[in-house]
C-alpha positions in Angstrom: 0.0 0.0 0.0 1.2 3.5 -0.6 0.7 6.1 2.1 -2.8 7.0 1.0 -4.1 3.4 1.2 -4.1 2.4 -2.5 -2.7 -1.0 -3.5 0.8 -1.0 -5.0 1.2 -4.7 -5.7 -1.0 -7.8 -5.1 -0.7 -11.5 -5.6 -3.4 -14.0 -6.2 -2.9 -17.3 -4.5 -5.0 -20.3 -3.5 -7.2 -19.8 -0.4 -5.4 -22.6 1.5 -2.0 -20.9 1.2 -0.7 -18.9 4.1 -0.2 -15.1 3.9 3.4 -14.8 5.2 5.2 -16.8 2.5 3.7 -14.5 -0.1 5.0 -11.4 1.6 8.6 -11.9 0.3 7.4 -11.7 -3.3 5.3 -8.6 -2.5 8.1 -6.6 -0.9 10.8 -7.6 -3.3 12.2 -4.7 -5.3 9.9 -2.1 -3.6 11.5 0.7 -1.8 10.1 1.2 1.7 11.0 2.9 5.0 8.3 1.1 6.9 6.5 -2.2 6.3 3.3 -2.8 8.3 1.5 -6.1 8.6 -0.6 -8.0 11.2 0.6 -10.8 13.5 0.1 -13.4 10.8 3.3 -12.0 9.1 5.4 -12.3 12.3 8.2 -14.6 11.1 11.9 -14.2 11.5 12.8 -14.7 7.8 10.3 -11.9 6.8 11.7 -9.6 9.5 15.2 -10.3 8.2 14.1 -9.5 4.6 12.6 -6.2 5.8 15.7 -5.3 7.7 17.8 -6.1 4.6 15.8 -3.5 2.7 16.7 -0.9 5.4 13.1 -0.7 6.4 11.4 -1.0 9.8 9.0 -3.9 10.4 5.9 -2.7 12.2 4.4 -6.2 12.9 2.9 -7.2 16.2 4.4 -10.2 17.9 2.7 -13.6 17.5 1.5 -14.5 21.0 3.5 -17.8 20.8 6.8 -16.0 20.0 9.5 -16.5 22.6 11.6 -13.5 21.6 9.5 -10.3 21.5 10.2 -7.4 19.1 9.3 -3.8 20.0 6.2 -2.4 18.2 5.6 1.2 17.4 1.9 1.4 18.4 1.4 4.9 17.0 2.8 3.8 13.6 0.9 0.5 13.7 -2.3 2.5 14.2 -1.9 3.8 10.6 -2.5 0.2 9.4 -6.2 1.1 9.3 -5.4 2.4 5.8 -4.7 -1.1 4.7 -8.0 -2.4 6.1 -9.8 0.5 4.4 -8.2 -0.4 1.1 -9.5 -4.0 1.5 -12.9 -2.6 2.3 -12.9 -0.4 -0.8 -11.9 -3.3 -3.0 -14.8 -5.3 -1.6 -17.2 -2.6 -2.5 -16.7 -3.8 -6.1 -19.3 -6.6 -6.2 -17.3 -8.9 -8.4 -14.3 -8.7 -6.1 -16.3 -9.4 -3.0 -18.3 -12.3 -4.3 -15.8 -13.8 -6.7 -18.2 -14.6 -9.5 -15.2 -15.2 -11.8 -14.6 -18.9 -12.4 -10.9 -18.7 -13.3 -8.0 -17.2 -11.4 -7.0 -15.2 -14.6 -10.4 -13.5 -14.8 -10.6 -12.8 -11.0 -7.1 -11.3 -11.1 -8.2 -9.1 -14.0 -11.2 -7.9 -12.0 -9.1 -7.2 -8.9 -6.6 -5.3 -11.2 -9.4 -3.2 -12.6 -10.8 -2.4 -9.1 -7.3 -1.5 -7.9 -6.8 0.8 -10.9 -10.1 2.6 -10.1 -8.9 3.1 -6.5 -5.7 4.7 -7.9 -7.6 7.0 -10.2 -9.9 8.3 -7.4 
């Protein structure tokens, strides 16, 4: 997401695949000072990848984590922009209901919806 809550990059995966493994692909090659995510993305390899970019990881600790990382709660509060973006994408009926039968067509619909969000 860019600062104003519009999607920068997205990846379509199977519903059974976890979120965190996809994060590496999403952040690769993108310049960033801060990368925000929810606790589902709390993994040491991802935190190392973020640090290698010279960015700060703003990710709450998974409750089962033994080593706790500090969390900038004021910065994390800005994550609402990400949730607002998902909400805006779901306002497009075809995105929310996934009427498209193929991944290619669904990805096209999501791409169009994201483009409209950028143009607003």
